[in-house]
C-alpha positions in Angstrom: -84.0 -43.0 -92.7 -80.5 -43.1 -94.5 -78.6 -40.3 -94.6 -79.9 -38.6 -91.4 -78.2 -38.0 -88.6 -79.3 -39.4 -85.4 -79.5 -37.3 -82.2 -76.5 -37.9 -79.6 -77.1 -39.6 -76.7 -76.0 -36.9 -73.8 -73.8 -38.8 -71.1 -75.7 -40.3 -67.8 -75.1 -38.7 -64.6 -74.7 -35.0 -66.4 -76.4 -32.7 -64.6 -79.1 -30.2 -66.8 -78.0 -26.5 -66.6 -80.3 -24.8 -63.9 -81.9 -21.6 -66.1 -81.6 -18.9 -63.4 -84.1 -18.1 -61.3 -86.6 -15.1 -62.6 -86.3 -11.7 -61.3 -83.3 -12.5 -59.0 -79.9 -10.2 -59.8 -76.6 -11.3 -59.9 -74.4 -11.4 -57.0 -72.0 -8.6 -56.7 -68.5 -9.5 -57.6 -66.2 -10.2 -54.0 -63.8 -7.6 -53.2 -60.6 -8.1 -54.6 -57.4 -7.7 -51.9 -55.7 -4.8 -52.6 -52.1 -5.4 -54.0 -50.2 -3.7 -50.9 -51.8 -4.0 -47.8 -51.6 -1.2 -45.2 -48.9 -1.8 -42.3 -50.1 -2.1 -39.2 -49.8 1.2 -37.1 -47.6 1.4 -34.1 -48.2 3.2 -31.1 -46.3 6.0 -30.6 -43.7 6.0 -27.9 -44.7 7.6 -24.7 -43.5 11.1 -23.8 -39.9 11.5 -21.9 -40.6 13.8 -19.0 -38.2 16.6 -19.1 -35.2 16.1 -16.8 -34.9 18.8 -13.7 -32.2 21.8 -14.5 -29.0 20.9 -13.3 -29.5 16.7 -13.6 -26.7 15.5 -15.2 -27.5 13.2 -18.7 -28.1 9.6 -17.4 -25.2 8.2 -20.0 -22.7 11.1 -19.9 -20.5 11.1 -22.6 -16.9 9.2 -22.2 -14.0 11.4 -21.2 -11.5 10.7 -22.9 -8.3 10.7 -20.4 -5.6 13.0 -21.6 -2.4 11.5 -23.1 0.5 10.4 -20.4 3.6 12.4 -20.7 6.3 9.9 -22.0 8.4 9.1 -18.6 12.4 9.8 -18.6 14.2 7.3 -18.8 16.7 6.9 -15.7 20.3 7.4 -15.9 22.4 4.8 -16.7 25.7 4.8 -14.1 29.0 5.6 -15.6 30.9 2.0 -16.3 34.0 3.4 -14.1 31.5 3.4 -11.4 30.3 0.4 -11.5 34.4 -0.4 -11.1 34.9 1.4 -7.9 34.4 -0.3 -4.2 31.7 0.4 -2.1 34.2 3.0 0.1 35.0 5.0 -2.8 31.3 4.5 -3.9 30.3 5.7 -0.4 33.2 8.5 -0.2 31.4 9.6 -3.8 27.9 10.0 -3.2 28.9 12.1 0.2 31.2 14.5 -2.1 28.2 14.7 -4.4 25.6 15.0 -1.5 28.2 18.2 -0.1 28.2 19.8 -3.1 24.4 19.2 -4.1 23.6 21.1 -0.2 26.3 23.7 -1.4 24.5 25.0 -4.3 21.3 24.8 -2.3 22.3 26.9 0.5 23.9 29.7 -2.1 20.5 29.5 -4.0 18.6 30.0 -0.7 21.1 33.4 0.8 21.7 31.1 3.8 24.9 30.6 5.7 24.8 27.8 8.0 28.1 28.3 9.7 26.9 31.4 11.2 23.8 32.1 13.3 20.3 32.6 11.4 19.1 35.9 13.0 16.3 37.4 12.1 12.9 39.4 12.9 9.9 37.6 14.4 6.3 38.4 12.7 5.6 40.0 16.3 9.3 42.4 15.8 11.0 40.0 18.5 14.7 39.3 17.3 15.0 35.4 17.0 18.2 33.3 16.4 19.0 29.8 15.5 22.6 28.4 16.6 24.5 27.4 13.3 24.4 23.7 14.1 20.8 24.2 14.5 20.2 25.8 11.6 22.3 23.6 9.6 20.2 20.5 10.8 17.1 22.2 10.0 18.0 22.8 6.4 19.5 20.1 5.8 16.2 18.3 6.3 14.4 21.3 4.0 16.7 19.8 1.3 16.2 16.0 2.0 12.2 16.9 1.8 12.3 18.5 -1.3 11.8 22.1 -0.2 12.8 24.7 -3.2 15.6 26.7 -2.0 13.7 29.9 -2.5 11.3 29.1 0.3 14.1 27.6 2.9 14.7 31.3 4.7 10.6 31.2 4.9 10.0 28.4 6.3 13.2 28.6 8.7 11.4 31.7 9.8 8.3 30.1 10.4 9.8 27.0 12.7 11.8 29.6 15.0 8.4 31.8 15.1 6.6 28.3 16.0 9.6 27.5 18.7 9.4 30.6 20.0 5.5 30.5 20.3 6.3 26.9 22.3 8.4 28.5 24.5 6.6 30.7 26.0 3.6 28.6 26.7 6.2 26.4 28.6 7.6 29.4 30.8 3.9 30.0 31.6 3.3 26.8 32.4 6.7 26.5 34.5 5.7 29.7 35.8 2.1 28.5 37.2 3.7 24.8 38.2 6.0 26.6 40.3 3.9 29.1 42.0 1.8 26.6 43.2 4.5 24.5 45.0 5.6 27.8 46.6 1.9 28.4 47.7 2.2 24.6 48.6 5.3 25.2 50.7 3.9 28.5 52.3 1.2 26.3 53.7 3.2 23.7 55.3 5.5 25.6 56.8 4.1 28.9 57.4 5.9 31.6 59.3 8.6 29.0 59.9 9.3 29.3 55.5 12.6 30.9 56.8 13.8 29.3 59.3 13.1 26.2 56.8 15.0 27.4 53.8 17.7 28.3 56.0 17.8 24.8 57.5 17.3 23.5 53.8 20.6 25.3 52.6 22.2 24.2 55.5 21.5 20.3 55.0 22.0 20.6 51.4 25.7 21.4 51.9 26.2 19.5 54.2 25.2 16.3 52.0 25.9 17.8 48.1 28.9 20.4 49.0 28.8 23.6 47.7 29.6 23.0 44.1 27.1 20.7 43.5 24.7 22.1 45.7 24.4 25.5 43.7 23.6 23.5 40.7 20.8 21.6 42.3 19.6 25.3 43.4 19.3 25.9 39.4 16.3 23.5 39.8 13.8 25.7 41.2 11.1 23.1 40.7 13.0 21.1 43.3 14.3 23.7 45.9 10.9 25.1 46.2 8.9 21.6 46.7 7.7 21.0 49.9 8.9 17.7 50.0 12.4 18.8 49.5 12.2 21.3 51.8 11.4 19.2 54.4 14.3 16.7 54.3 16.8 19.0 53.7 15.9 21.3 56.3 15.3 18.6 58.4 19.3 17.6 57.8 20.2 21.0 58.4 18.6 21.4 62.0 20.5 17.9 62.6 23.8 19.6 62.1 22.9 23.0 63.6 21.6 20.5 67.0 25.0 19.2 67.0 27.3 21.9 67.0 25.1 24.1 68.6 25.6 27.1 65.9 23.0 29.3 64.9 20.4 28.7 61.8 22.7 30.2 59.0 21.2 33.8 58.3 20.1 35.9 56.5 18.0 34.2 53.8 17.2 37.2 52.1 14.0 38.0 49.5 10.3 37.2 50.3 8.6 34.0 51.4 8.8 31.5 48.7 11.5 33.7 46.7 14.7 32.8 45.4 17.0 31.1 48.0 20.1 33.1 48.8 23.2 31.4 50.9 25.9 33.1 52.7 29.0 31.0 53.4 30.8 32.3 55.1 27.8 33.4 57.6 27.1 29.9 57.7 30.2 28.5 58.2 30.9 30.8 61.6 27.1 29.2 62.8 29.0 25.6 62.0 32.1 26.3 64.2 
């Protein structure tokens, strides 16, 4: 009929709407993602065991080095000193050293031109010859020892020297005693005759002046080998002249030897 709008034809391949099944509730909406998701939790660090008492920290704080003082600048030489000859410079240096030594000794309260005498710690008298004291004081001064310590150092040195002398004397007495014992063992009861013959041989060989100096060497004239040699020479001289052995030889066996030149001369005639 004219004037009526025909029904539109549905487009091809268009699926028809499926009606929802009966008695089936609608699906719940999906959980929306939170706007700020929580951060992942970090496991706590293991607890550090307490350090033992007195243990230094693993990383001690760095120490700040002390500030170094400014080093003094060396004194520059005088221009006129540079113009001096080597001899003049040596002479000037010697005079300056002598003046410094006098000032140092004055401060120390010591006169090095006199013997230095004092009391040792054990109360005995000890002394240094002036030249020995001067040499030691000069060594102390050049070593940088203060002047006010010089006297104590000198006393300590003298005390040490005295102890050394005592030890040396004891050792020499020990050696001398051993030499005398060996001489007595070799010569026995004839030690006196051997001593007389030794002195006769010594005088014949060395003369009076030198023999007296030799007799001051105790370790020599008490040695059985020296006694044997000199006594043999003395016996030869006595036998050749037919004179008696010089006498008397006073003192105990092994003691200091004594010689009477007048008596010996009579026996040699």
